[in-house]
GUFIZA-708082 format. One record per residue: residue in three letters; x, y, z of N, C-alpha, C in turn. Coordinates in pm, whole numbers, padded with zeros to 5 digits, always signed. Layout:
N
AlaXYZXYZXYZ;...
// end
This chain:
282
Met+02394+01249+01319+02354+01243+01459+02248+01135+01476;Pro+02227+01085+01599+02124+00983+01623+01985+01045+01612;Ile+01884+00961+01631+01746+01009+01626+01725+01119+01730;Asn+01660+01225+01688+01639+01343+01772+01493+01352+01814;Pro+01460+01309+01937+01319+01312+01980+01264+01453+01992;Asp+01352+01553+01998+01306+01691+02006+01249+01742+01875;Ala+01258+01659+01772+01203+01699+01641+01051+01694+01638;Val+00988+01635+01741+00841+01632+01746+00789+01775+01744;Gly+00695+01801+01658+00641+01936+01640+00700+02009+01522;Ser+00808+01952+01462+00869+02016+01345+00771+02014+01228;Val+00762+02126+01161+00671+02139+01047+00754+02165+00921;Gly+00727+02089+00816+00800+02104+00693+00749+02219+00608;Glu+00824+02250+00503+00780+02351+00407+00666+02294+00322;Pro+00574+02379+00278+00468+02330+00189+00527+02264+00065;Ala+00475+02149+00029+00522+02076-00089+00411+02077-00194;Arg+00447+02114-00314+00349+02128-00423+00352+02004-00511;His+00237+01955-00551+00229+01837-00636+00117+01858-00738;Ser+00148+01832-00865+00047+01842-00970+00027+01705-01034;Trp-00090+01682-01090-00120+01554-01154-00227+01577-01261;Asp-00241+01477-01348-00343+01484-01451-00406+01346-01470;Glu-00489+01331-01571-00561+01206-01591-00466+01089-01613;Arg-00356+01112-01682-00259+01004-01705-00208+00949-01572;Asp-00178+01036-01476-00129+00993-01345-00236+00912-01271;Val-00362+00954-01284-00473+00884-01219-00482+00741-01271;Met-00475+00727-01403-00487+00594-01463-00365+00508-01433;Leu-00246+00569-01433-00125+00493-01405-00125+00441-01262;Tyr-00171+00523-01168-00180+00477-01030-00276+00360-01019;Ala-00393+00372-01083-00492+00265-01076-00437+00135-01132;Leu-00367+00142-01246-00304+00023-01303-00198-00033-01207;Gly-00128+00055-01138-00023+00013-01046-00075-00063-00927;Val-00202-00041-00892-00261-00115-00778-00362-00218-00828;Gly-00345-00261-00953-00415-00379-01002-00545-00358-01075;Ala-00591-00233-01092-00713-00211-01168-00687-00243-01315;Gly-00794-00278-01388-00776-00317-01528-00903-00307-01608;Leu-00928-00409-01689-01041-00406-01781-01175-00404-01710;Asp-01180-00457-01589-01305-00456-01514-01325-00328-01434;Asp-01233-00234-01449-01237-00111-01368-01218+00011-01459;Leu-01298+00022-01566-01275+00125-01666-01294+00267-01611;Ala-01373+00282-01505-01388+00414-01444-01258+00461-01379;Leu-01166+00367-01355-01037+00401-01294-00923+00404-01395;Thr-00942+00338-01509-00829+00311-01598-00842+00371-01736;Thr-00952+00440-01768-00962+00504-01899-01046+00631-01889;Glu-01015+00724-01978-01087+00851-01982-01175+00865-02106;Asn-01179+00763-02192-01248+00780-02320-01350+00672-02349;Thr-01409+00616-02244-01513+00516-02262-01650+00583-02249;Ser-01735+00563-02347-01867+00625-02348-01946+00588-02223;Gly-01999+00689-02156-02083+00666-02039-02007+00640-01911;Val-01874+00646-01914-01792+00621-01794-01705+00743-01766;Asp-01717+00798-01647-01634+00913-01607-01513+00863-01528;Leu-01395+00911-01564-01274+00874-01492-01286+00917-01346;Thr-01252+00828-01254-01263+00851-01110-01130+00819-01044;Val-01097+00894-00940-00971+00874-00868-00992+00779-00750;Leu-00907+00677-00740-00907+00594-00619-00867+00681-00500;Pro-00943+00678-00389-00909+00765-00277-00771+00736-00218;Ser-00721+00614-00230-00588+00583-00178-00477+00655-00253;Met-00509+00716-00368-00408+00795-00438-00365+00916-00356;Ala-00442+00947-00251-00403+01055-00160-00263+01033-00104;Val-00224+00907-00083-00093+00880-00025+00020+00916-00122;Ile-00011+00921-00252+00085+00964-00352+00085+01116-00364;Leu-00034+01173-00379-00045+01317-00401+00001+01398-00281;Gly-00017+01343-00160+00024+01414-00040+00155+01368+00017;Gly+00233+01295-00064+00359+01240-00014+00463+01342+00023;Gly+00449+01464-00027+00548+01568+00003+00553+01609+00148;Gly+00454+01568+00227+00455+01602+00368+00570+01541+00444;Gly+00636+01442+00383+00749+01378+00448+00871+01466+00464;Asn+00871+01585+00400+00987+01672+00418+00998+01724+00561;Ala+00893+01704+00641+00899+01742+00782+01000+01658+00859;Leu+01044+01545+00799+01134+01453+00867+01280+01497+00864;Ser+01308+01609+00801+01448+01648+00782+01524+01668+00913;Gly+01454+01694+01023+01523+01721+01148+01526+01605+01246;Ile+01485+01484+01203+01476+01374+01300+01610+01306+01326;Gly+01713+01339+01249+01844+01275+01265+01877+01187+01146;Thr+01989+01118+01155+02034+01035+01044+02001+00888+01072;Phe+01983+00814+00962+01956+00671+00974+01989+00606+00841;Asn+02008+00475+00845+02038+00399+00724+01906+00373+00651;Pro+01889+00426+00529+01761+00408+00460+01726+00263+00431;Val+01828+00176+00425+01801+00034+00403+01721-00024+00519;Met+01733+00038+00637+01670-00014+00758+01532+00048+00784;Leu+01482+00129+00691+01352+00192+00707+01241+00097+00664;Val+01139+00083+00747+01022+00001+00717+00898+00087+00736;His+00809+00082+00638+00683+00155+00650+00596+00082+00752;Gly+00561+00149+00861+00489+00084+00968+00338+00088+00954;Gly+00283+00204+00923+00138+00216+00913+00101+00336+00830;Gln-00024+00336+00782-00071+00445+00696-00220+00464+00713;Ser-00261+00589+00720-00403+00620+00718-00427+00741+00630;Phe-00547+00753+00578-00586+00875+00509-00734+00900+00535;Arg-00773+01024+00521-00914+01063+00526-00936+01166+00416;Val-01031+01140+00329-01064+01235+00223-01188+01314+00265;His-01187+01442+00234-01296+01531+00274-01381+01571+00154;Gly-01355+01509+00041-01430+01533-00082-01365+01452-00192;Ser-01431+01441-00306-01374+01363-00416-01248+01430-00469;Ile-01146+01350-00493-01021+01402-00549-01039+01422-00698;Pro-01012+01542-00752-01030+01565-00895-00929+01487-00978;Thr-00960+01468-01105-00872+01391-01193-00751+01470-01240;Ser-00745+01597-01210-00625+01677-01237-00627+01795-01141;Gly-00511+01848-01112-00505+01962-01023-00367+01984-00966;Val-00359+02077-00873-00235+02109-00802-00270+02121-00654;Val-00192+02054-00570-00216+02060-00426-00090+02107-00354;Ser-00112+02156-00232-00002+02193-00142-00019+02112-00014;Thr+00089+02046+00029+00085+01959+00147+00183+02009+00253;Val+00137+02016+00377+00222+02053+00490+00224+01936+00588;Gly+00344+01891+00624+00360+01780+00717+00417+01825+00850;Glu+00386+01750+00954+00437+01777+01089+00476+01646+01155;Val+00592+01644+01220+00632+01527+01299+00548+01528+01426;Thr+00464+01427+01443+00370+01427+01555+00406+01328+01666;Ala+00502+01239+01643+00546+01147+01749+00678+01082+01709;Ile+00763+01055+01809+00883+00972+01794+00889+00882+01915;Trp+00881+00750+01892+00878+00653+02001+01002+00565+01997;Asp+01051+00533+02117+01168+00446+02132+01118+00304+02161;Lys+01130+00217+02060+01083+00079+02074+01197-00017+02112;Gly+01313+00035+02145+01424-00050+02184+01500-00100+02063;Ser+01439-00187+01984+01505-00240+01865+01502-00140+01749;Gly+01426-00034+01764+01416+00066+01658+01337+00185+01707;Ala+01322+00281+01619+01245+00401+01650+01124+00409+01557;Val+01010+00451+01611+00891+00477+01531+00875+00627+01520;Val+00864+00674+01397+00842+00817+01371+00707+00831+01301;Glu+00624+00918+01353+00492+00943+01295+00486+01087+01246;Phe+00436+01104+01125+00412+01241+01079+00273+01250+01017;Thr+00213+01366+01036+00078+01393+00992+00082+01504+00889;Ser+00006+01489+00783+00006+01591+00678-00134+01627+00637;Thr-00152+01750+00595-00280+01798+00542-00255+01854+00403;Thr-00350+01830+00315-00334+01868+00175-00453+01950+00129;Lys-00424+02061+00061-00528+02149+00008-00505+02171-00141;Leu-00615+02184-00214-00604+02226-00353-00549+02367-00357;Glu-00460+02393-00452-00402+02526-00464-00513+02629-00484;Gly-00509+02734-00405-00611+02838-00413-00729+02815-00323;Ser-00731+02704-00247-00843+02674-00158-00795+02670-00013;Asp-00883+02708+00078-00851+02700+00221-00903+02571+00283;Asp-00975+02492+00205-01034+02370+00257-00939+02251+00242;Val-00931+02168+00345-00848+02047+00338-00916+01946+00245;Leu-00841+01900+00146-00893+01799+00053-00879+01660+00113;Phe-00763+01632+00173-00743+01507+00244-00630+01523+00345;Ser-00628+01434+00443-00522+01433+00544-00474+01290+00560;Gln-00355+01273+00612-00303+01139+00631-00202+01135+00745;Val-00188+01016+00802-00089+00991+00907-00003+00874+00861;Thr+00128+00893+00866+00223+00790+00824+00316+00759+00939;Ser+00341+00631+00962+00442+00593+01062+00548+00508+00995;Ile+00673+00534+01031+00785+00456+00979+00862+00397+01096;Phe+00916+00278+01074+00996+00210+01175+01140+00208+01126;Leu+01231+00264+01207+01372+00270+01172+01446+00164+01253;Arg+01475+00052+01188+01540-00060+01257+01679-00019+01306;Gly+01710-00056+01430+01842-00029+01487+01859+00111+01543;Glu+01753+00194+01539+01768+00333+01584+01701+00358+01718;Gly+01664+00252+01790+01605+00269+01922+01712+00284+02029;Gly+01669+00284+02154+01763+00292+02265+01813+00432+02294;Phe+01741+00534+02250+01786+00671+02274+01724+00731+02400;Gly+01646+00648+02473+01592+00694+02600+01458+00762+02592;Gly+01389+00748+02480+01260+00812+02465+01147+00726+02518;Glu+01026+00780+02517+00908+00705+02559+00878+00595+02458;Arg+00824+00483+02509+00795+00370+02422+00671+00392+02336;Gly+00577+00469+02388+00457+00499+02311+00350+00392+02325;Pro+00237+00411+02258+00127+00316+02269+00162+00182+02208;Ser+00104+00076+02261+00127-00057+02207+00002-00141+02233;Gly+00000-00259+02177-00115-00346+02195-00203-00349+02072;Pro-00292-00448+02065-00376-00465+01946-00477-00353+01929;Gln-00506-00321+01803-00607-00223+01768-00694-00277+01656;Asn-00817-00234+01649-00909-00273+01542-00907-00424+01520;Val-00923-00498+01629-00918-00644+01623-01048-00697+01564;Pro-01041-00783+01460-01164-00840+01404-01235-00928+01505;Pro-01368-00937+01496-01442-01027+01585-01411-01172+01554;Asp-01442-01258+01650-01409-01400+01638-01518-01476+01561;His-01538-01437+01438-01628-01510+01350-01587-01482+01206;Ala-01641-01557+01113-01603-01542+00973-01630-01400+00924;Ala-01546-01355+00831-01561-01221+00776-01695-01206+00705;Asp-01749-01085+00707-01873-01055+00636-01851-01052+00485;Asp-01734-01012+00444-01699-01006+00302-01555-01051+00286;Gln-01525-01110+00173-01388-01152+00141-01364-01127-00008;Ile-01262-01048-00037-01229-01011-00175-01088-01064-00205;Val-01074-01137-00316-00945-01193-00356-00893-01117-00477;Leu-00769-01071-00468-00708-00991-00573-00570-01047-00607;Ser-00536-01051-00734-00407-01106-00777-00310-00995-00815;Thr-00187-01004-00766-00082-00912-00809+00000-00977-00920;Arg+00067-00895-00998+00149-00943-01109+00294-00961-01063;Glu+00368-01043-01135+00511-01060-01104+00587-00929-01119;Asp+00540-00844-01211+00607-00715-01234+00530-00599-01171;Gln+00446-00628-01071+00361-00525-01011+00440-00409-00954;Ala+00552-00438-00887+00632-00331-00826+00692-00239-00931;Leu+00730-00295-01046+00787-00213-01152+00683-00118-01210;Leu+00558-00162-01212+00450-00077-01261+00413+00028-01156;Tyr+00401-00014-01030+00362+00080-00926+00465+00191-00907;Arg+00593+00161-00920+00697+00261-00894+00688+00378-00990;Leu+00619+00362-01104+00605+00471-01200+00515+00582-01147;Ser+00448+00558-01036+00370+00664-00971+00456+00748-00878;Gly+00584+00717-00869+00674+00807-00798+00760+00749-00688;Asp+00735+00625-00645+00815+00566-00537+00925+00480-00599;His+01045+00537-00609+01156+00470-00676+01253+00403-00579;Asn+01207+00373-00458+01291+00303-00361+01343+00174-00425;Pro+01477+00155-00433+01532+00036-00499+01499-00095-00429;Leu+01447-00089-00307+01404-00211-00238+01301-00288-00320;His+01233-00216-00409+01125-00277-00485+01163-00308-00630;Ser+01289-00285-00665+01330-00310-00804+01471-00365-00819;Asp+01558-00342-00721+01699-00379-00732+01726-00502-00645;Pro+01755-00618-00706+01777-00740-00627+01890-00727-00526;Ser+01998-00656-00561+02111-00644-00468+02073-00558-00348;Phe+01996-00451-00370+01950-00367-00259+01857-00446-00169;Ala+01766-00523-00231+01674-00605-00153+01750-00707-00069;Ala+01855-00767-00126+01934-00865-00052+02002-00800+00068;Ala+02052-00676+00050+02116-00605+00161+02017-00576+00274;Ala+01889-00566+00239+01786-00542+00340+01732-00672+00398;Gly+01782-00788+00350+01744-00916+00407+01633-00989+00335;Phe+01606-00950+00209+01499-01015+00133+01556-01096+00017;Asp+01488-01204-00018+01533-01291-00126+01530-01219-00261;Arg+01437-01130-00277+01420-01055-00401+01342-00928-00370;Pro+01331-00834-00464+01256-00712-00436+01112-00741-00392;Ile+01067-00663-00296+00932-00681-00243+00839-00576-00301;Leu+00710-00600-00285+00609-00506-00331+00605-00386-00236;His+00582-00268-00290+00563-00150-00206+00447-00174-00109;Gly+00467-00138+00017+00358-00149+00111+00236-00070+00065;Leu+00261+00047+00006+00150+00130-00039+00083+00074-00164;Cys+00150-00016-00234+00084-00086-00344-00015-00187-00286;Thr+00029-00267-00188-00061-00357-00117-00178-00279-00057;Tyr-00149-00163-00006-00250-00074+00053-00353-00032-00053;Gly-00306+00002-00174-00396+00039-00281-00482-00077-00327;Phe-00423-00197-00336-00502-00316-00367-00612-00334-00262;Thr-00575-00317-00135-00671-00332-00026-00783-00230-00038;Cys-00748-00108-00073-00849-00004-00092-00949-00045-00200;Arg-00900-00101-00310-00990-00150-00415-01083-00258-00361;Gly-01028-00348-00279-01110-00454-00221-01219-00399-00130;Leu-01184-00298-00050-01283-00237+00040-01394-00169-00038;Ile-01358-00102-00146-01458-00035-00228-01554-00136-00289;Thr-01500-00250-00332-01586-00356-00386-01679-00411-00279;Ala-01626-00435-00159-01704-00498-00053-01806-00405+00011;Leu-01771-00276+00023-01851-00187+00107-01919-00072+00033;Cys-01870-00038-00085-01917+00084-00152-01982+00056-00287;Asp-02020-00068-00312-02081-00105-00440-01995-00063-00558;Gly-01863-00065-00538-01770-00033-00644-01751+00115-00671;Asp-01808+00203-00588-01799+00348-00609-01687+00406-00524;Pro-01573+00443-00584-01459+00493-00506-01489+00621-00430;Thr-01584+00702-00479-01610+00830-00414-01677+00815-00279;Arg-01725+00693-00246-01794+00673-00119-01699+00639-00004;Leu-01579+00591-00033-01485+00556+00074-01426+00685+00131;Ser-01436+00703+00262-01391+00828+00322-01265+00817+00405;Ser-01232+00697+00458-01108+00685+00535-01061+00541+00535;Met-00933+00524+00563-00872+00391+00567-00747+00399+00654;Asp-00729+00299+00738-00615+00296+00831-00568+00152+00843;Gly-00437+00130+00847-00385-00005+00863-00237-00006+00895;Arg-00191-00121+00948-00049-00141+00978+00008-00246+00884;Phe+00130-00224+00841+00197-00320+00754+00264-00426+00840;Ser+00215-00550+00829+00258-00657+00919+00359-00751+00859;Ser+00360-00764+00726+00450-00858+00660+00472-00811+00517;Pro+00594-00825+00465+00617-00786+00326+00544-00879+00229;Val+00514-00826+00111+00448-00901+00005+00542-00907-00115;Tyr+00549-01023-00178+00629-01038-00299+00538-01024-00420;Pro+00584-00953-00523+00504-00944-00645+00464-01082-00697;Gly+00341-01095-00740+00289-01223-00787+00201-01293-00685;Glu+00203-01247-00560+00118-01309-00458-00029-01273-00480;Thr-00117-01358-00429-00259-01330-00422-00289-01264-00289;Leu-00370-01159-00291-00408-01088-00170-00556-01113-00141;Thr-00587-01141-00015-00725-01161+00027-00760-01056+00132;Val-00861-00975+00104-00907-00873+00196-01033-00924+00267;Arg-01026-00933+00400-01139-00980+00480-01196-00862+00558;Val-01328-00848+00554-01395-00730+00608-01503-00771+00707;Trp-01504-00705+00822-01609-00723+00923-01676-00588+00947;Arg-01804-00579+00917-01876-00454+00940-01893-00436+01091;Ser-01858-00317+01140-01858-00294+01285-01952-00184+01328;Gly-02022-00125+01235-02113-00017+01269-02168+00044+01141;Asp-02244+00151+01157-02303+00218+01043-02194+00291+00965;Gly-02162+00242+00847-02059+00304+00766-01919+00284+00820;Glu-01896+00174+00889-01768+00150+00956-01737+00001+00954;Ala-01609-00033+00934-01569-00174+00930-01423-00188+00971;Val-01388-00308+01016-01247-00342+01037-01209-00445+00930;Phe-01080-00454+00901-01037-00544+00794-00895-00592+00818;Thr-00860-00701+00753-00723-00750+00744-00697-00788+00599;Thr-00570-00783+00559-00529-00828+00426-00427-00941+00444;His-00443-01046+00364-00361-01166+00379-00288-01197+00249;Gly-00167-01255+00263-00089-01298+00149-00131-01436+00102;Ser-00056-01489+00004-00092-01617-00057-00096-01731+00043;Asp-00012-01726+00146-00008-01833+00246-00097-01801+00367;Asp-00184-01702+00353-00281-01659+00453-00220-01582+00569;Arg-00090-01548+00564-00034-01464+00669-00094-01323+00657;Val-00103-01253+00768-00157-01118+00767-00049-01022+00717;Val-00081-00944+00615+00015-00847+00562-00026-00704+00593;Ile-00155-00681+00614-00202-00554+00671-00295-00589+00786;Ser-00263-00537+00903-00341-00565+01024-00402-00436+01077;Ala-00483-00451+01182-00542-00335+01252-00615-00242+01156;Gly-00676-00300+01053-00741-00218+00952-00875-00162+00999;His-00900-00039+00962-01027+00027+00992-01062+00118+00875;Thr-01190+00120+00837-01233+00203+00725-01372+00259+00750;Thr-01401+00372+00688-01535+00430+00693-01577+00467+00551;Trp-01708+00472+00529-01758+00509+00398-01891+00581+00411;Arg-01929+00649+00303-02052+00725+00299-02160+00650+00220;Asp-02286+00672+00258-02397+00612+00183-02411+00681+00046;
// end
C-alpha cells in the first residue's frame, strides 16, 4: 500500500539492545577515533577510563524504528536519512542493556517524496529514567503526492555571517564504511557497488550516521575540551552524501551559554550536515 499518513501516533514494541566494551570501542573506531583518543578506543591503558561517545545513542536506540511498520510500503533503495538528533540525560555506561520505544510523530507530503519522523526514548533495563532520546527523519523519494500536509520548511539553525569560532578537520578512511557497518548498519548502499549504482551513486557512500559520529567527535574537541561526557545534545540535517576517504571539516559558532550551531563540510567544502545545533555541560 502507499504511504499511510494515519500511522502518525503509532507506537512500536519495546526493542531490547545489549552492548559491552568491545562494541563501544568498535563504534569509536568506526567514526574515526584512534591512537589520539585512547579513552574511546581502549579499555586497558593505565590512567585512562573507557568512555562512550554520546552519538553512540543512535546505535543503541536504533530499535525504535520498529514503529515504522505501519507507514506503508516503499522501495528501500529510495530511502534517504534526512535528519538526526539525540539528547543524553546522563553518561552512557560502557556495557548494559536498554529498552527503546519509538513513535511515529510526523508524516509530511513533500511532493517529490514523503518525510517520516519518529521519536524514541531509551531506558536502561530495570530503570524508569530515560537515558537518552532521539528524533530521526527519513525521506522516501517518490512517495509523495498522497495529499498530506507539507509540514515545516525553511532554514533552521543558520550560522551567523562571520567566520566560525572553531574549525575541526577530520579525515575519513577509504574503507571507513566497511568499518562503521560492523556496529550494526548493514545497508548495502554503503558496501555493495551494484546497490549503490542502482541508487544513483558512483560507488558506495559513507553512512550518514558515520559522518554524524565524526561530527560529534569534532564538537567534543571544539566545545568540551575533549570530554565526551559533557556533550548533552546534537541535531543536524544530512545535506549531501559523503564518500569514504573524504576530509570532513566541522565549523562551530557559539550562540549562547553552552549552546552552538554548526555545519559539516566535505572535501570540496560542500555542506554535508546543515542546520546543526548542539548543547553541552560545564
